MARZA-887780 format. One record per atom (N, C-alpha, C): residue in one letter; x, y, z. Coordinates in steps of 0.1 Angstrom, whole numbers, plus 2048, in hexadecimal, padded with zeros to 3 digits. Atoms other than C-alpha are relative to their C-alpha. Example, Ala and Ser with C-alpha at 12.3 -4.5 7.8 and 13.67 -1.06 7.14 Angstrom:
2
A8097F4800/A87B7D384E/A80980C800/S7F77F5800/S8897F5847/S7F880B808/
This chain:
462
X80E8057FF/X19AAC4991/X7FB7FD7F2/X80480480D/X18BAB1974/X7F38077FB/X80C7FA806/X170ABE95C/X7F57F67FD/X80A80B802/X15CA9E960/X7F2805800/X80E7FC801/X138AA2955/X7F87F37FC/X80780C802/X121A84958/X7F58027F5/X80A80080B/X10AA7B93A/X7F37FB807/X80C8057F9/X0E8A7B94D/X7F57FC7F6/X80A80580A/X0D5A7592C/X7FF7F17FF/X80080F802/X0DFA5192D/X7FB7F980D/X8058057F4/X0D1A4C950/X7F2804803/X80E7FD7FC/X0AEA4A95F/X80080180F/X8017FF7F2/X0A1A50981/X80580E806/X7FB7F37FA/X0AAA6C99A/X80D8057FC/X7F47FB805/X0C5A83990/X80C7FD808/X7F48047F8/X0DCA7C9AD/X8047F27FD/X7FC80E803/X0DAA579A6/X8067FF7F3/X7FB80180E/X0E1A5D981/X80F805801/X7F27FB7FF/X100A7198B/X80A7F5806/X7F980A7FA/X10CA559A1/X8037F57F7/X7FF80B809/X106A3B986/X80B8047F5/X7F67FB809/X11BA5096D/X80E7FF806/X7F37FF7FA/X136A54986/X8067F2802/X7FB80D7FE/X138A2F98E/X8047F97F2/X7FD80580E/X138A26968/X80E8067FC/X7F37FA805/X155A3F961/X80C7FB808/X7F58067F8/X169A3297F/X8047F27FC/X7FD80E804/X165A0E974/X8067FF7F3/X7F980080E/X16FA16950/X80D807800/X7F37FA7FF/X18EA2995C/X80080E7FB/X8007F3805/X182A4A94F/X80380A80B/X7FD7F87F5/X185A58972/X8097F8809/X7F68087F8/X1A5A4C984/X7FF80580E/X7FF7FD7F2/X1AAA4A9A9/X80880D803/X7FA7F37FC/X1B2A6C9B9/X7FC80C7F8/X8047F4808/X1A1A8199E/X7F6808808/X8087F67F9/X191AA09AD/X7F48027F8/X80C7FD807/X16CAA39A3/X7FD80F800/X8057F2800/X15BAC499A/X7FA80380D/X8067FC7F3/X14FAD89B8/X7F07FF7FE/X80E802800/X12AAD59C1/X7FA80B7F8/X8067F4807/X122AF89B3/X8037FF7F1/X7FD80180E/X135AF3992/X7F87F57F9/X80680B807/X126AD198A/X7F18037FF/X80E7FC800/X103ADE994/X7FD80A7F5/X8027F680B/X106AFB97C/X8017F97F2/X7FF80680D/X112AE595F/X7F67F67FD/X80B809802/X0F7ACC964/X7F3806800/X80D7FA7FF/X0DCAE496A/X7F77FA80B/X8088067F5/X0D2AD498C/X80480980D/X7FD7F97F4/X0D3AE19B0/X80D7FC806/X7F48047F8/X0F1AE19C6/X7FD7F4809/X80580B7F8/X0DDACB9DD/X8007F27F9/X7FF80D808/X0DBAB09C2/X80E7FB7FF/X7F1805801/X101AAF9BE/X8047FC80E/X7FD8037F2/X105AAF9E4/X7FB7F2803/X80680D7FD/X0EEA919E6/X8077F57F8/X7FA809808/X0FFA809C9/X80F7FC805/X7F28027FB/X123A849D7/X7FF7F880D/X8018077F4/X116A789F9/X7FD7F17FD/X80480D804/X107A599E9/X80D7F87FA/X7F4807805/X127A529D5/X80A7FD80B/X7F68037F5/X13CA559F5/X7FB7F4808/X80680B7F9/X124A3DA06/X8047F37F9/X7FE80C808/X12AA249EA/X80F7FE7FE/X7F2802801/X150A289EC/X8068057F3/X7FB7FB80D/X154A3A9CB/X80980C802/X7F97F47FF/X161A5B9D8/X80380280F/X7FD7FC7F2/X170A6B9F7/X80080F801/X8017F27FE/X167A8EA03/X80A80580B/X7F77FA7F6/X181AA3A15/X7FD80E801/X8047F37FC/X177AC2A27/X80A80A7FB/X7F77F6805/X186AE1A16/X8097FD7F4/X7F880480B/X196ACD9FA/X7F77FC7F4/X80880480A/X179ABE9E6/X7FC7F2801/X80480E801/X16CA9C9DA/X8097F97F7/X7F6807808/X184A829CC/X7FC7F27FD/X80280F803/X181A619BA/X8087F8809/X7F98087F6/X189A479D3/X80A7F67FA/X7F780A805/X1A7A319CE/X7FA7F2802/X80580D7FF/X19DA0D9C7/X8077F880C/X7FA8097F6/X1A29F39E3/X80A7F87F9/X7F6808806/X1C39E29DB/X7FB7F27FD/X80480E804/X1BE9C29C8/X8067F6808/X7FB80B7F9/X1C29A29DA/X8097F97F7/X7F7808809/X1DE98B9CD/X7F87F87F7/X80880780A/X1D297B9AD/X7FF7F1804/X80180E7FE/X1C49589B1/X8057F87F4/X7FB80780B/X1D693F99B/X7F57F97F8/X80B806808/X1C193297E/X8007F1802/X7FF80E7FE/X1CC90F986/X80D7FD808/X7F38057F9/X1E78FB999/X80A8017F5/X7F67FE80B/X205907984/X8097F47FE/X7F880B801/X2188E798C/X80F8047FD/X7F27FC802/X2388FB98A/X80080E7FA/X8007F2803/X24291F985/X8018037F1/X7FE7FE80E/X24B91B960/X7F77F87F7/X809808808/X22F905955/X7F68087F8/X80B7FA808/X219911938/X7F67F57FE/X80A80B7FF/X1FA8FD93F/X7F58017F5/X80980080B/X1E78F5920/X7F67F4801/X80880C7FE/X1D38D892F/X7F1804804/X80E7FC7FD/X1B48ED939/X7FB80B7F5/X8067F780A/X19C8FF921/X7FB80D805/X8047F47FA/X19D920932/X80180B7F5/X7FF7F5809/X19794091E/X80A80A805/X7F67F67FC/X1B295B91E/X7F880D805/X8077F47FB/X1AB97C930/X7FF80A7F4/X8027F780B/X19C995918/X80380E804/X7FE7F27FD/X1A69BA917/X7F2807800/X80E7FB800/X1809BF914/X7FA7FE80E/X8068047F3/X17B9B2938/X7FB80C808/X8057F47F8/X1779D5945/X7F18037FF/X80F7FE801/X1539D5939/X7F97F980B/X8078077F4/X14B9BC955/X80180980C/X7FF7F77F6/X1589D596E/X7F780C7FF/X80A7F6803/X1439F095E/X7F27FB804/X80D8047FD/X1249DB961/X7FD7FF80F/X8018017F2/X12B9D4985/X7FF80E807/X8027F37FA/X1309F998C/X7F38067FD/X80D7FB803/X110A0297A/X7F67FB80A/X80A8067F7/X0FD9E998E/X80080580E/X7FE7FA7F2/X10B9F69AF/X7FB80E801/X8047F2800/X106A1A9A6/X7F18027FF/X80E7FF802/X0E2A1599C/X7F87FB80B/X8088057F4/X0D9A059BD/X7F97F37FD/X80780C804/X0CF9E59AC/X8037F3807/X7FB80D7F9/X0E29CD9C3/X7F67FA80A/X8088067F5/X0C99C89E0/X7F77F57FB/X80A80B804/X0AE9B59CD/X8077F47FA/X7F880B805/X0CA99F9BE/X8077F880A/X7F98067F5/X0D79959E0/X7F87F7807/X8098087F9/X0B99819EA/X7FF7F27F9/X80280D808/X0B095C9E2/X7F78027F5/X80980080B/X0A09569C0/X7FD7F27FD/X80480E803/X08D9369BC/X7FC7FF7F1/X80380380E/X08592599B/X80D7FF7F8/X7F5802809/X09B92697D/X80780D7FB/X7F97F3803/X0A694A97D/X7F680B7FE/X8087F4802/X09796D97B/X7FB8017F1/X80480080E/X08197195C/X80880A7F7/X7F87F7808/X09698F951/X80D7F97FC/X7F3807803/X0B6979952/X7FE7F57F7/X80380B809/X0A595C940/X7FE8067F3/X8027F980D/X09A975925/X80D8047FA/X7F37FC805/X0BE981922/X8077F47FA/X7FB80C805/X0C895D91E/X7FB7FC7F2/X80680380D/X0B0958901/X8068087F5/X7FA7F7809/X0BD9778F0/X80E7FC7FC/X7F2804802/X0E196B8F4/X8007F47F7/X7FF80D806/X0DA9488E7/X7FA8007F1/X8067FE80D/X0C69548C9/X80B8037F5/X7F57FD809/X0E79618BB/X8077F37FA/X7FA80C803/X0F393D8B9/X7F77F67FA/X80A809807/X0D492F8A8/X7F77F8809/X8098087F7/X0C29218C7/X7F2806800/X80E7FC800/X09C9228C5/X7FB7FE80F/X8048027F2/X08F9288E9/X7F780B804/X8087F67F9/X07693B8FF/X80580080E/X7FB7FE7F2/X07E949921/X7FB7F680A/X80580B7F7/X068930933/X8067F37FE/X7F880D802/X07D914925/X80E800805/X7F17FE7FD/X09E922932/X80280180F/X7FB7FF7F3/X0B091E953/X80D808800/X7F37F97FE/X0CC93595F/X8087F880A/X7F88097F8/X0E891F96D/X80D806804/X7F37FB7FC/X10892497F/X80C7FA7F8/X7F680580A/X11D91C960/X7FC7F47F9/X80380B809/X11E900947/X8007F3807/X7FE80D7F9/X12A8E595F/X7F37FE809/X80D8007F8/X10B8ED976/X7F57FC7F6/X80A803809/X0F58EC957/X8017F17FC/X7FF80E803/X1038C994E/X7FB7F780B/X8058087F4/X0FB8BC971/X7F1801800/X80F7FE800/X0D78CA96F/X7FA7F77F5/X80580880C/X0D28BB94C/X8017F2802/X7FE80E7FF/X0E089A954/X7F77FA80B/X80A8057F5/X0CC896975/X7F38007FB/X80D800805/X0AD89F962/X7FD7F57F6/X80280A80B/X0B3886946/X8027F2803/X7FB80D7FD/X0BF868959/X7FB7FD80F/X8028057F2/X0BA853979/X80C7F8803/X7F48087FB/X0D584298E/X8007F27F9/X80080D806/X0E182397C/X7FE8007F1/X8027FF80E/X0D882F959/X80D8007F8/X7F57FF809/X0EE82E93B/X7FF80E7F9/X8007F5807/X0F984F92D/X80A7FF7F5/X7F980080B/X10585190A/X80A80C7FE/X7F77F5802/X124867901/X8097FC7F5/X7F580380A/X13F86A8E6/X80B7F8807/X7F58087FA/X15B8518EC/X80B808806/X7F77F67FB/X17186F8F2/X7F780C804/X8097F67FC/X15E889906/X80680980B/X7FB7F77F6/X1628A691E/X7FF7F980E/X7FF8087F4/X16D898940/X7F680580B/X80A7FB7F6/X1538AE953/X7F47F6800/X80B809800/X138896948/X8037F2807/X7FB80D7FA/X14C878955/X7FE802810/X8017FD7F2/X14C889978/X7F17FF804/X80F8007FD/X12688F976/X7FA7F2800/X80580E801/X12086B96B/X8037F880D/X7FC8077F4/X13385E989/X7F880580C/X8087FB7F5/X1218759A1/X7F27FB800/X80F804801/X0FE86B994/X7FF7F17FE/X80080F801/X107846992/X7FB7FC7F3/X80480480D/X10484496D/X80B7F87F8/X7F6808808/X11682C954/X8018077F2/X7FE7F980D/X12683E937/X8037F67F5/X7FE80980B/X12582D915/X8068087F4/X7F97F880A/X13E83A8FB/X7FC7FC7F2/X80580180E/X1328408D7/X80C8027F6/X7F67FE80A/X14883C8B8/X7FF80D7FA/X7FF7F3806/X15485B8A7/X8078007F4/X7F87FD80C/X161868887/X80380F800/X7FC7F2801/X16C88A87A/X7F580A804/X80C7F77FC/X149899882/X7FB7FE80E/X8068047F2/X14588A8A5/X7FB7F3800/X80680D7FF/X12F86E8AF/X7F87FD7F2/X80580580D/X121859892/X7F17FC803/X80E8057FE/X0FB85388D/X7FF7F1801/X80180F800/X10282E886/X8057FB80E/X7FC8047F2/X11582A8A7/X7F680480A/X80B7FC7F7/X0FA83D8B9/X7F57F7800/X80B809802/X0DF8278AB/X8037F2806/X7FC80D7FA/X0F28078B4/X80180180F/X7FF7FF7F2/X0F98138D7/X7F1802806/X80D8007FB/X0D481C8DC/X7F97F3800/X80680D801/X0C97FA8D1/X8067F680A/X7F980A7F7/X0E37E78E6/X7FF80380F/X7FF7FC7F2/X0E27FC906/X7F3804805/X80D7FB7FA/X0BE809908/X80180E806/X7FD7F37FA/X0CD82B912/X7F680A7FB/X80A7F5803/X0B5849912/X80680E802/X7FB7F27FE/X0CD866917/X80E8007F9/X7F47FE807/X0EA873902/X80680E804/X7F97F37FE/X10488E90B/X80A8017F5/X7F77FE80C/X11689D8ED/X80480E7FF/X7FB7F2803/X12A8BB8E1/X8018017F1/X8007FF80F/X1208C18BC/X80980A7FA/X7F87F6806/X1348E08B7/X80D802808/X7F27FF7FA/X15A8E18BD/X8017F680C/X80180B7F6/X1588C08D0/X80D800808/X7F58007F7/X16E8BE8EE/X8037F1804/X7F37FA804/X1898AF8EA/X8038027F1/X7FB80280E/X1898A98C4/X7FE80C7F7/X8047F5807/X17B8CA8B7/X7F77FD7F4/X80980480B/X1638B789F/X7F4809800/X80D7F9802/X1458CA892/X7F77F87F8/X80A807808/X1268B8888/X7FA8097F5/X8067F980B/X1198C2866/X7F1801802/X80F7FF7FF/X0F48CB861/X7FA7F27FD/X80680E804/X0EE8A9851/X8037F780B/X7FD8097F5/X0FF89786E/X7F680380C/X8097FD7F5/X0EA8AA887/X7F27FA7FE/X80D805803/X0CB8A1875/X7FF7F0802/X7FF80F7FF/X0D587C874/X8007FC80F/X7FF8037F2/X0DE87C899/X7F2802807/X80E7FE7FA/X0BC88C8A2/X7F67F67FC/X80A80B804/X0A987288E/X8027F3808/X7FE80C7F8/X0BA8568A1/X7FB80280E/X8047FD7F3/X0B38678C2/X7F0800801/X80E800800/X08F86D8B9/X7FA7F27FF/X80580E801/X08A8498AE/X8017F880D/X7FE8087F3/X09883B8CF/X7FB80780C/X8047F97F4/X0898558E6/X80B805809/X7F57FD7F8/X0AB8618F1/X800810803/X7FE7F17FC/X0AF883904/X80E8047FC/X7F37FC804/X0CC8968F5/X80480C80A/X7FA7F57F8/X0E18AC90D/X80B8077F7/X7F87FA809/X0F28C48F5/X80980B807/X7F77F77FA/X1118D6903/X8068097F5/X7FB7F780B/X1178F58ED/X80880B806/X7F87F67FA/X130907902/X80A8077F7/X7F77FA80A/X14690D8E4/X7F88057F3/X8087FC80C/X1299158CC/X80180E7FC/X7FE7F2804/X13193A8CC/X80C8027F6/X7F37FE807/X1529348BA/X7FE7FF7F1/X80180180E/X149927897/X7F680B7FA/X8087F5806/X13C944881/X7FF7FF7F1/X80C8047F9/X12493B873/X8017F1804/X80080E7FC/X11E91B886/X7F27F97FE/X80D807803/X1048FF881/X7F680380B/X80A7FE7F6/X0E3903893/X8017F480A/X7FF80B7F6/X0E18F08B4/X7F87F47FD/X80680D802/X0D88CC8B3/X7F3800806/X80D8017F9/X0BC8D08CC/X7F58087F9/X80B7FA807/X0A98E78B5/X7F87F57F8/X80780B807/X0A08C68A3/X7F97F7809/X8068097F6/X0958B68C3/X7F980880B/X8057F77F6/X07F8CF8D5/X7FA7F980C/X8068077F4/X06F8B58EC/X80A7F6806/X7F680A7FB/X08F8A08F1/X80D806802/X7F37FA7FF/X0AB8B98F1/X80280980C/X7FC7F77F6/X0BC8CB90E/X80D8067FC/X7F47F8805/X0D48E6904/X80680880B/X7FA7F87F5/X0EE8F691A/X80C8077FA/X7F37F8803/X10A910917/X80280980C/X7FD7F77F6/X11A92B92C/X80780C7FA/X7F87F5804/X12B94C92B/X80F7FF805/X7F38027FB/X14B93E93A/X80B8017F6/X7F57FF80A/X15F93A91A/X80080D7F8/X8017F480A/X152958907/X80080D808/X8007F47F8/X14E972923/X80A80080C/X7F78027F5/X15E968944/X7FC7F4809/X80380B7F7/X160948959/X7FA80380D/X8047FD7F3/X15B95A979/X7F2805802/X80E7FC7FF/X138966970/X7F87F3805/X80880C7FC/X12C942975/X7F28017FC/X80E800805/X10E94795F/X7FF7F87F3/X80480880B/X10092D947/X7F28017FD/X80E801804/X0E0926935/X7FD7F27FB/X80580D804/X0CD906931/X7F28017FB/X80D801806/X0AF90091A/X7FB7F2801/X80680E7FF/X0988E2920/X7F28007FD/X80E801802/X0778D5916/X7F880080D/X8087FF7F3/X05A8DA92F/X8007F4808/X80080C7F9/X05A8B6938/X80C7FE80A/X7F48027F8/X07D8B9947/X80280B80A/X7FE7F47F8/X07A8DB958/X7FD7FD80F/X8028037F1/X06C8CD979/X80C7FA806/X7F48077FA/X0898B697F/X80C809800/X7F57F7800/X0A18D2974/X7FE80A80C/X8027F77F5/X0918E998E/X8047F880D/X7FD8087F4/X0958CD9A9/X80F7FF801/X7F2801800/X0B98C999F/X80780D803/X7FB7F37FD/X0BF8EE9A0/X800802810/X8017FF7F2/X0B28EF9C4/X8097F7808/X7F78097F9/X0C78D19CE/X80F8047FE/X7F27FC802/X0E78E09C0/X80480E804/X7FC7F27FC/X0EB9069C1/X7F4808804/X80C7F97FE/X0C79109C7/X7FD80A7F5/X8027F580A/X0CC92C9AE/X80E8037FA/X7F47F9806/X0E693B996/X80280D807/X7FE7F37F9/X0F695A9A6/X7F980B7F9/X8087F5806/X0DD97699F/X80880C7FC/X7F87F4803/X0F79929A0/X8077FD7F3/X7F880480C/X10C980985/X7F67FF7F4/X80A80180B/X0EC979971/X7FC80D7FB/X8047F2804/X0E399E971/X80C8067F8/X7F57FB807/X1069A7966/X8017FA7F2/X80080780D/X10498D94A/X7F58067F7/X80B7FB808/X0E299A93F/X80380E7FB/X7FD7F3805/X0EF9BE93D/X80B7FF7F5/X7F680280A/X10D9B3929/X7FA7FB7F3/X80780580C/X0F79A0911/X7F780B7FA/X80A7F6806/X0DD9BD90D/X80780B7F8/X7F97F4807/X0F69D8903/X80B7FB7F6/X7F680480A/X10D9C38EE/X80E7FD805/X7F28027FA/X12B9C2906/X8047F1800/X7FC80E800/X12999C908/X8047FC7F2/X7FD80380E/X12A99A8E2/X80F8057FD/X7F27FB802/X14A9AF8E2/X80A7F6806/X7F780A7FA/X15A9978FA/X8017F37F9/X80080D808/X1509798E5/X8078027F4/X7F87FD80C/X15E9898C6/X80F7FF803/X7F28007FD/X17F98E8D7/X8057F2802/X7FD80D7FE/X18096A8E3/X8027F87F3/X80080880D/X17895D8C0/X80C8047F9/X7F57FC807/X1939738B1/X80D7FB806/X7F58057FA/X1AC9698CA/X8037F07FE/X80080E803/X1A49448C4/X8067FD7F2/X7FC80180E/X1A994989F/X80F8037FF/X7F27FC800/X1CB95A8A5/X8097F5806/X7F880A7F9/X1D793E8BC/X8007F37F7/X80080B809/X1CC9238A3/X80A8027F5/X7F67FD80A/X1E1934889/X80E7FD805/X7F38037FB/X1FF9328A0/X8037F1801/X7FE80E7FF/X1F990E8A6/X8037F97F3/X7FD80680D/X1F9906881/X80F8037FC/X7F17FD803/X21C91787F/X8097F7806/X7F68077F8/X22C90289A/X7FD7F1800/X80380E7FF/X21A8E0898/X7FE7FA7F2/X80280780D/X21A8C787C/X7F17FD7FD/X80E801803/X1F98C4869/X7FC7F1801/X80480D7FE/X1FA89E86B/X7FC7FC80E/X8058047F3/X1E6890887/X7F880B807/X8067F47F9/X1D78B388F/X7F18017FC/X80F7FD801/X1B18B7894/X7FD80D806/X8047F37FA/X1A58DA898/X7F78077F7/X8087F7807/X18F8F688C/X80780E800/X7F97F3800/X19A91A883/X7FD80A80C/X8047F77F5/X1879298A1/X7FE7F880D/X8028087F4/X18A90E8BB/X80980580C/X7F77FD7F5/X1989138DE/X80B7F6802/X7F780B7FE/X1AB8F28DC/X8027F97F3/X7FE80980C/X1B98D98C4/X8037F2806/X7FE80F7FE/X1BC8B28C4/X80C7FB7F8/X7F4805807/X1DE8A38BB/X8027F2802/X7FD80F7FF/X1E287E8B3/X80F8007FD/X7F27FF800/X2068788BA/X8077F67F6/X7F9808809/X21F86A8A1/X8087F5808/X7F680A7FB/X23584B8A8/X80D807803/X80380B7F6/X2468448BF/X7F880480C/X8057FA7F4/X23385A8D7/X7F37F8805/X80D8047F9/X21984C8F0/X7FB80C807/X8067F47FA/X2028648FF/X80680480E/X7FB7FD7F3/X20E860923/X80F804800/X7F27FC801/X233864918/X80180E7FB/X8007F2806/X22B883903/X7FC80A80B/X8057F77F6/X21889491F/X80B80280B/X7F67FF7F6/X23488C938/X80C8087FA/X7F57F9806/X24F898920/X7FD80F7FF/X8047F2801/X23C8B8919/X80080780E/X8007FB7F3/X2378BE93E/X80F803805/X7F27FE7FC/X25D8BA944/X80580D7FA/X7FB7F4807/X2638D592B/X7F780C802/X8087F47FB/X2498EC93B/X7F28037F9/X80D7FF807/X2288E5927/X7F77F5806/X80A8087FB/X2098D6937/X7F67FD7F4/X80A80580A/X1F18C1920/X7F77F6807/X80A80A7FC/X1D28AB924/X8017F47F7/X7FF80D807/X1D788791A/X7F37FA7FD/X80C805805/X1BD874907/X7F87F7809/X8088087F7/X1B485C923/X7F7808809/X8087F87F8/X1A5879936/X7F28017FB/X80D7FE807/X18987B91C/X7FA7F37FC/X80580D805/X184856915/X7F47FB808/X80C8067FA/X16384591B/X8007F17FD/X80180F802/X15F81F920/X80E7FA7FF/X7F3808800/X17A806918/X8057FF7F1/X7FA80080E/X18080E8F3/X80F804800/X7F27FC801/X1A48128E8/X801810801/X7FE7F27FF/X1B18358F2/X80B8057F6/X7F67FD809/X1C48478D7/X80C807806/X7F47F97FB/X1E78558DC/X7FF80E7FB/X8047F2805/X1DC8798DB/X7FF80980D/X8017F57F5/X1DB8998F0/X7F880B7FB/X8087F4802/X1C58B78F3/X80A80C804/X7F87F47FD/X1D88D98F1/X7F680C800/X8097F47FE/X1C48F78FE/X80880C7FE/X7F87F4804/X1D29158EC/X7FC80C807/X8037F37F9/X1BE92F8FE/X80480080F/X7FC8007F2/X1CB924920/X80D808803/X7F47F87FD/X1EC93591B/X7FD80F803/X8037F27FC/X1ED95792B/X80280A7F5/X7FD7F780A/X1FA96790C/X8047F87F3/X7FB80780D/X20295F8E7/X80F7FD801/X7F28027FF/X2279628F0/X8027F3808/X7FF80D7F8/X22394690B/X7FC7F57F7/X80580B809/X20F9328F1/X80B7FC7F6/X7F5803809/X22B9358D8/X80B7F8806/X7F68077F9/X24492A8F1/X7FC7F1802/X80580E7FD/X22F90B8FA/X8007F87F2/X80180780D/X2289038D5/X80E7FC7FA/X7F2803805/X24D9058CC/X8067F4807/X7FB80B7F9/X2558EC8E7/X7F97F37FB/X80780C805/X2398D48DB/X8047FC7F2/X7FB80280E/X2448D88B7/X80E7F9800/X7F28067FF/X2688CF8C1/X7FE7F2804/X80280D7FB/X25C8B18D4/X7FB7F67F5/X80680880B/X2488A48B6/X80A7FE7F5/X7F680280B/X2658A989E/X80C7F7804/X7F48087FB/X2808998B4/X7FC7FA80D/X8048067F3/X2718828CE/X80B7FC809/X7F68057F6/X28387B8EE/X8007F1801/X80280E7FD/X28A8588F9/X7F47FE809/X80D8007FA/X26784F904/X7FE7F680B/X8018097F4/X26E83491D/X80E7FD804/X7F38047FA/X28A82A934/X8067F47FA/X7FA80C806/X2A3810927/X7FD7F4809/X80380D7F9/X29B7EC931/X80E7FA804/X7F38057FB/X2B77DF947/X7FE7F1804/
């Protein structure tokens, strides 16, 4: 029998519910393993200074919730967890031995147990019922306030009534683009951009216009020329750790871009999904455009993709269309997941997960610098991915095919290209996508070998 003693000082409400909440928390954290025999009703009542009836009620509630199992004559035991279902593959593996670095997925953090803890707390506290109903609007005020607190860490200036809780960043992109454009409009974007916006543009019947780029991302001169020639009134961009090139706009560049957008009346959709990584990072571009900027991010990269929780900040003039787009798409972000996210944000657990992801990204970037040549490499010390312009004689399609034959998946530059500008012979390599650093080293060793000693890149002409 364990000497388990719940810490009731950290809980509020009826004593029996507080005992159940502590029990759920300790089970979720692994402090109470399946099969552990709990103290008898009388012993625990004496140690806590409560009645035996309180313990009886607590154990009955815990059994009803599936936390424990009472056996007559033997006692009360922590219930064994329901066996896990077979894991769902993160993506189509394309072969048993493929190390797929073509998707910008975060690795699994050893801190992920805090999400289980939060779910256990929520269940034990009886907070689920009110989160299982429909929620209209742009999210519960409590969840929107949590979003404000989260985004303040990354320099965003916002109020809760400006914020929408979304089902991830891709959903936020859809809402923002639907609010800023009409079918047939031109949407400006970097000439190499995240392919998710290309899908949204196709869905909403928009024409993408690619903007010239340099080492800091899109250029103010190119943006100004595009605004004059196209008449476009909306821009999608990724100012921090641009996807795919990893470019970061300086403060001066952001100010210049904001001035061009202000002059032409352009609404900026700022995708800041990687903004948590640079430390310290530049302030969001949309801070400079309070009436023209729509900012979006999510917890997918820094906490967990399966939460499907993102945040979108928009000026009042755009909120009505964002609300309409919310109703037309998902109706609401999942309230249970929004509550979990709010709890993780409030007590600092989300920040711990973020710090781990940042540290892991830095370690993997250091590995990449050991295995890959510096020439042609564009990256940042804390980026999830890197951009590699290929040396002669490699062409992008040949290199990705050769890498795949040797067990490494990559994303070729044409996936990101906008418009009909020449596409560079380059690839994006997603370092975080490898399941472990050992897998990443294996993949990087293969890529380094290919770059040093190219295969014959095309069949002989007969």
